[in-house]
N, C-alpha and C positions, 0 to 999 in steps of 0.2 A: 600263218601260212609259211611253210618252209621254202616254197619256190620264190616268194616275193623278194627275199633278201639276196638270193643268188641271181635273180633277174636284175636287181639294182646294181650288184657288183659287176655283172656282165656288161651292162650298159655303161658303167663307169670305165671299165677296162677298154671298151670300144671307143669311148670318147677320148680317152688318153691316147690311144693309137691314132685316131683321126687327127687330133691336135699335133701329135709328133710329125705325122706325114705333112700336115699343113705347114708346119714350121720349115720342113725341108723344101716345100714349094715356095715359101716366102723368101728364102735366101736369094735365089736368082732374080726374083722380081725386085727385091730391095736393092740389089746390085745394079740392075739395069734401069730401074725407074725409081730412084730415091725420092721421097717426098712424103707429105702428110697422109696421102692415100694408103700407103703401106706402113708408115710409122705408127699410127694408132692401132691398127689391127695387130701389128707386131708387138706393141706394148701390152695389149690384152693377152695375146697368146703366150708371151714370155712370162707374164705374171701368173697366169693360170697354170702353165707348165711347171713353174717353180712351186706354186702352191700345192699341186698334186704330188710332186716329187718329194718335197719336204714332209708333206702329210704322210707319205708312206714310211719315211724314216721315223716319224713320231709314232706311227702305229707299231713299228717293230721294236722301238727302244723305250717308250714311255709307258709305264704301267701304274695302275692305281687310279681310281676315279677322279680324285681332285687334281692329280698331276696331268691327267689326260685333258680335263676341261681347261686347265690353265695353259697347257701347251697348244691346244686347238685355238683358244682365244688369242694367244700370242702369234700363232701362224696366220690367223685371219687378219690381225692388225698388220703384220709384216707384209702380207700379200696386198692389202689395201694401200699401204704406204708405198710399196713398190710400184703398183699400177699408177697411183696418183703422181709419184715422182717422175715416172717415165712420160706420162701425159704432160706434166709441167715442163719437162725438158723438151718435148716435141714442140710445145706451143711457144716457149720463151727462148729457145736456143736453136741449134741447127737440126735437131731431130736425130733419132737413133741411127738411121741409115747413113746420113752424111757424117755423123760423129765417128762411126766405124771406118768409113772411107778416109776420114782425116787421120785416124790412128794408123791405118795401113800406109798412108802416103808418108807419114813421118817415120816409118820403120819401127814402130813400137810393138 
């Protein structure tokens, strides 16, 4: 079916736009109400946004079946470790929102 691939691509594009808009909405919420309720969705959104973004770079610049498979496996591993690391940071430290506020308060 020729239409099924384009439908999937269209849904993926729409999901990327929705996530980008959601990230814009999360910024003021994270500023005014920092805490775990926003830290964990922010961790998921940032990891997924990065995964999709780097995936597009790989699509543009990696060619050849074995290289594509290796690059996709590496991307999946990187995205998983990123999400796990952000969740670990949220659970065992101050969290993403408060960490950014601390960086801003120090003038970094």
